[in-house]
DOLOVEX-388898 format. One line per 2 residues: their letters; for each residue x, y, z of N, C-alpha, C, CB. Coordinates in pm, 1 decimal. Glycine has a CB too. Layout:
// residues N
A) X Y Z X Y Z X Y Z X Y Z; ... .
This chain:
// residues 92
GA) -2280.1 -217.4 524.4 -2120.3 -194.0 525.1 -2046.7 -149.0 369.4 -2048.0 -350.3 577.8; -2112.2 -171.4 268.3 -2032.6 -92.8 142.7 -2086.4 81.0 130.1 -2079.7 -187.4 -27.0 .
EI) -2178.0 56.7 162.5 -2240.7 236.9 240.6 -2126.4 289.3 324.6 -2402.5 228.3 378.8; -2097.2 235.4 395.0 -2051.5 362.5 531.0 -1926.8 334.9 529.1 -2113.5 350.2 708.9 .
RE) -1864.0 191.5 419.7 -1727.9 228.0 311.7 -1714.5 345.1 215.1 -1710.9 117.4 212.7; -1757.1 391.5 169.3 -1807.1 497.3 100.0 -1798.2 624.7 153.4 -1924.8 476.5 74.4 .
AI) -1918.3 642.9 264.7 -1967.6 716.8 363.1 -1784.3 804.5 410.9 -2065.1 592.6 497.4; -1705.7 714.6 425.6 -1616.4 758.4 459.1 -1468.0 737.1 468.4 -1652.5 770.7 522.1 .
AE) -1516.1 735.2 329.3 -1373.5 712.1 191.2 -1296.6 779.6 200.3 -1387.3 731.7 41.4; -1346.7 942.3 246.9 -1221.2 1081.7 180.9 -1230.3 1086.9 328.1 -1266.7 1262.2 52.6 .
VV) -1262.2 1071.1 466.7 -1213.1 1060.8 553.0 -1150.0 1004.8 589.1 -1245.3 1063.8 594.7; -1098.7 840.3 581.5 -1036.1 713.3 605.2 -896.9 811.9 539.9 -1110.5 544.8 515.1 .
SS) -898.3 808.2 372.8 -771.7 893.3 332.8 -735.7 1015.4 362.1 -762.3 905.7 222.1; -779.5 1093.7 401.8 -750.2 1222.8 486.1 -629.6 1222.2 613.2 -894.8 1258.9 556.1 .
IT) -719.6 1112.8 719.0 -631.8 1044.8 785.4 -476.2 971.4 725.5 -718.1 955.0 831.4; -549.7 926.2 709.3 -342.6 836.7 586.0 -210.5 916.3 566.7 -363.7 814.3 361.4 .
AA) -354.7 1015.7 473.4 -279.7 1112.1 392.2 -170.2 1229.8 545.1 -438.1 1221.9 273.4; -238.2 1272.7 655.7 -231.4 1337.9 764.6 -116.5 1283.4 825.3 -347.2 1333.8 839.4 .
IR) -103.6 1156.2 859.9 -17.8 1042.0 903.1 60.6 1071.0 796.3 -75.2 888.4 918.6; 99.9 1004.1 629.2 213.6 972.7 571.9 252.1 1159.0 582.9 197.2 874.4 403.0 .
QA) 183.1 1276.2 579.4 283.6 1437.4 618.6 394.1 1392.4 770.7 127.8 1617.1 689.0; 303.3 1402.2 843.2 358.6 1372.2 977.1 503.3 1284.5 976.6 243.3 1289.7 1056.4 .
LE) 467.8 1172.9 911.9 630.4 1083.5 896.1 736.3 1122.4 815.2 619.8 944.9 838.8; 658.7 1220.5 681.5 759.6 1296.5 576.7 787.8 1343.0 716.3 711.5 1413.9 426.8 .
NT) 789.0 1432.3 835.5 794.4 1554.2 843.7 855.9 1572.8 994.2 658.2 1615.0 810.2; 871.6 1377.1 1029.9 928.0 1364.0 1137.5 1084.8 1359.0 1092.3 868.7 1246.1 1212.7 .
PP) 1153.1 1402.9 1208.2 1331.7 1443.8 1159.6 1392.8 1242.7 1112.3 1468.4 1543.7 1381.6; 1424.1 1233.4 1083.1 1549.5 1110.2 1094.0 1506.3 987.5 1213.7 1722.3 1196.9 1156.3 .
EL) 1534.2 1064.3 1300.8 1636.7 968.1 1436.6 1491.0 905.0 1482.4 1749.3 1090.3 1608.3; 1387.1 974.7 1472.2 1278.0 1018.5 1501.0 1145.1 909.7 1457.7 1280.8 1152.1 1437.7 .
SG) 1184.4 869.6 1310.3 1066.9 844.6 1212.2 1163.1 691.4 1151.2 1026.9 1010.1 1070.5; 1275.6 700.5 1242.2 1303.0 570.6 1217.7 1274.6 470.5 1323.7 1428.4 563.7 1183.9 .
DL) 1300.2 537.0 1463.6 1191.4 492.9 1511.7 1083.8 358.0 1535.2 1156.0 556.0 1468.3; 997.4 541.2 1463.1 841.0 480.6 1426.1 812.4 377.3 1298.2 744.8 612.4 1390.1 .
MS) 907.2 346.7 1270.9 932.0 303.6 1102.5 934.6 121.4 1243.1 1158.9 400.5 956.6; 1026.9 150.8 1289.2 1046.7 -7.5 1364.3 919.8 -72.6 1472.1 1197.5 5.6 1473.2 .
TG) 896.2 49.7 1584.5 786.1 -22.2 1692.3 672.2 52.1 1640.3 810.0 1.8 1877.0; 607.5 93.9 1532.3 475.4 115.5 1475.7 395.1 264.6 1507.1 390.6 -3.5 1531.3 .
IA) 228.4 239.8 1488.8 244.7 389.2 1498.5 100.2 325.9 1622.5 220.6 528.3 1317.1; 42.1 442.5 1706.7 -47.1 364.9 1854.6 -128.5 465.6 1782.4 0.4 374.1 2066.8 .
MA) -276.9 359.5 1784.9 -419.2 454.0 1759.9 -473.5 418.9 1860.4 -521.0 435.3 1632.5; -533.5 560.4 1865.3 -578.3 636.6 2014.6 -704.8 678.2 2030.1 -506.0 763.5 2045.7 .
GG) -833.4 685.0 2065.1 -872.8 764.9 2027.6 -1037.0 695.3 1932.7 -747.1 833.9 1965.2; -1150.7 795.1 1949.8 -1250.8 703.0 1895.0 -1242.9 727.0 1731.5 -1407.3 735.7 1962.0 .
GA) -1118.9 736.9 1640.9 -1122.9 740.4 1506.8 -1013.4 567.9 1531.9 -1050.1 920.8 1415.4; -938.9 560.4 1641.1 -937.0 404.5 1638.8 -1099.9 275.6 1587.1 -893.1 382.8 1815.0 .
LL) -1131.6 352.0 1652.4 -1240.7 254.4 1730.0 -1305.3 224.4 1569.6 -1372.6 346.3 1878.4; -1305.5 273.6 1422.3 -1322.8 291.2 1339.4 -1275.7 89.8 1253.9 -1252.0 441.6 1323.0 .
KG) -1342.8 -31.0 1226.4 -1375.5 -162.9 1179.6 -1234.2 -75.4 1108.6 -1548.8 -233.1 1099.5; -1112.2 -192.3 1069.8 -996.1 -181.4 978.9 -916.8 -87.4 942.1 -1020.6 -208.9 888.6 .
LD) -930.6 62.8 999.7 -914.0 169.4 970.3 -719.0 129.2 1005.9 -1025.1 288.5 1059.3; -653.9 52.8 1094.0 -584.8 49.7 1178.1 -440.6 -48.3 1062.4 -673.7 -16.2 1325.3 .
RH) -568.0 -127.7 1010.1 -516.7 -249.3 892.1 -472.0 -152.6 754.5 -675.7 -381.0 838.9; -592.0 -45.9 752.3 -600.3 45.1 627.4 -431.0 100.7 630.4 -738.6 189.9 647.2 .
IA) -378.6 151.8 735.8 -320.8 235.1 749.1 -195.4 173.4 693.2 -333.5 287.3 868.4; -162.1 136.7 784.9 -65.5 -9.3 828.4 -86.1 -25.9 619.7 -181.3 -195.5 992.8 .
EQ) -114.8 -82.5 627.4 -123.7 -159.6 480.8 -50.2 12.7 374.9 -363.2 -228.1 430.8; -110.9 86.8 388.2 -120.0 261.0 297.5 50.7 202.2 334.7 -224.1 480.1 396.1 .
LK) 68.8 304.2 431.0 192.9 383.2 548.1 304.4 227.5 481.8 127.4 388.2 814.5; 289.6 127.3 522.7 397.4 14.3 527.6 455.3 21.6 663.0 516.6 29.5 414.5 .
VS) 388.3 30.9 774.1 420.0 8.2 933.2 280.1 -31.8 980.2 482.7 155.3 1024.2; 369.5 -64.1 1161.2 282.2 -123.9 1184.9 215.5 -38.6 1278.8 313.2 -242.5 1214.2 .
VT) 60.8 -113.9 1327.6 -27.9 -21.3 1356.2 -109.5 -69.1 1434.5 -84.5 30.2 1261.4; -34.4 -43.9 1631.2 -148.2 -100.2 1739.7 -274.1 -65.5 1780.2 -109.5 -98.3 1843.8 .
VA) -353.7 -90.3 1773.5 -495.9 29.9 1848.3 -500.6 -61.5 1997.3 -718.3 26.1 1731.2; -441.2 124.7 2110.5 -477.7 82.3 2241.4 -581.1 10.0 2297.0 -484.0 164.3 2295.7 .
DD) -553.7 -113.3 2445.3 -692.6 -114.5 2478.1 -838.8 -93.2 2481.8 -688.3 -101.8 2513.1; -797.8 39.2 2542.7 -936.0 162.9 2538.2 -891.6 228.5 2440.4 -969.8 277.6 2673.4 .
PL) -878.4 228.9 2306.6 -868.0 345.2 2308.4 -947.5 521.4 2346.7 -843.3 319.1 2224.1; -1133.9 459.5 2361.9 -1157.5 610.2 2416.8 -1038.7 693.3 2604.9 -1373.7 587.0 2462.0 .
AA) -1056.3 499.0 2631.6 -934.0 612.8 2807.7 -838.4 629.3 2758.1 -866.5 535.2 2986.2; -777.7 540.7 2628.3 -667.5 643.5 2663.5 -588.8 797.4 2617.6 -588.5 573.1 2656.6 .
VV) -690.4 806.7 2579.0 -673.7 993.6 2541.5 -676.2 1082.9 2675.9 -828.6 1064.0 2436.1; -789.5 995.5 2736.7 -819.7 1063.1 2904.8 -709.8 1083.3 2938.8 -890.0 977.0 3028.7 .
EG) -655.2 946.4 3029.9 -565.5 872.1 3078.1 -384.4 971.6 3036.3 -602.6 703.5 2997.6; -341.5 981.8 2885.7 -249.5 1069.7 2848.3 -221.4 1176.7 2868.0 -245.8 1078.4 2773.3 .
AG) -365.1 1244.4 2855.8 -387.3 1426.5 2914.5 -297.4 1381.4 3025.5 -581.7 1509.1 2977.4; -363.3 1334.7 3125.8 -407.8 1337.0 3238.7 -208.0 1306.2 3294.3 -562.2 1209.1 3267.4 .
KV) -146.2 1229.1 3267.8 -69.0 1217.7 3228.8 73.7 1342.4 3208.0 -132.2 1166.9 3152.2; -30.2 1406.0 3103.1 78.7 1489.1 3074.0 110.0 1642.6 3152.9 59.5 1508.6 2932.5 .
LD) -40.1 1618.7 3276.2 -48.6 1732.3 3306.1 -51.8 1686.7 3431.0 -142.2 1816.0 3251.3; -31.8 1615.8 3490.2 48.5 1572.1 3599.0 196.0 1596.6 3628.2 37.4 1454.1 3595.9 .
NL) 291.7 1594.9 3505.2 405.1 1605.8 3434.1 425.5 1707.4 3299.9 424.9 1476.7 3400.4; 382.5 1871.1 3391.7 345.6 1885.2 3223.9 556.0 1959.7 3185.5 141.4 2066.9 3182.7 .
EP) 634.5 1972.1 3299.6 735.4 2046.6 3246.8 842.1 1890.7 3120.3 837.9 2131.6 3423.3; 838.0 1799.2 3138.6 866.9 1735.3 2967.6 844.7 1778.9 2855.4 810.2 1634.4 2932.0 .
YK) 724.9 1827.3 2860.6 603.6 1839.5 2699.3 607.3 2000.1 2716.1 380.4 1751.2 2712.3; 692.1 2104.1 2826.9 678.1 2270.1 2772.7 633.8 2260.3 2658.1 808.0 2365.1 2760.1 .
GV) 769.6 2198.1 2568.3 766.7 2262.4 2395.2 712.4 2177.3 2317.1 909.6 2291.6 2317.3; 584.4 2140.9 2375.4 500.0 2077.4 2197.0 389.1 2082.1 2292.3 542.5 1876.5 2087.6 .
CK) 297.3 2152.2 2439.3 160.0 2209.9 2516.5 211.9 2381.8 2469.4 147.2 2164.1 2740.8; 72.7 2387.1 2443.5 132.0 2517.5 2374.4 11.3 2606.1 2491.9 106.0 2535.7 2149.3 .
């Protein structure tokens, strides 16, 4: 328990800092939405026990973990690939 927490503390801190920076760099009209609706976590990192709670406490934002975090990444990528047009500005 404690050894694992200590081993990943720096990674968790980096993840939290990256999310904070992303929120700070988000236009006000979008960051307001994020602050009211919250952040959704997906992928392997979302499986880290307590990471959602840590991010919520540190950033004062609601955090939800996808029902199946690993599948959510693949499903999301599939949806983008099925309909690339709306995402051309973000996909390079």
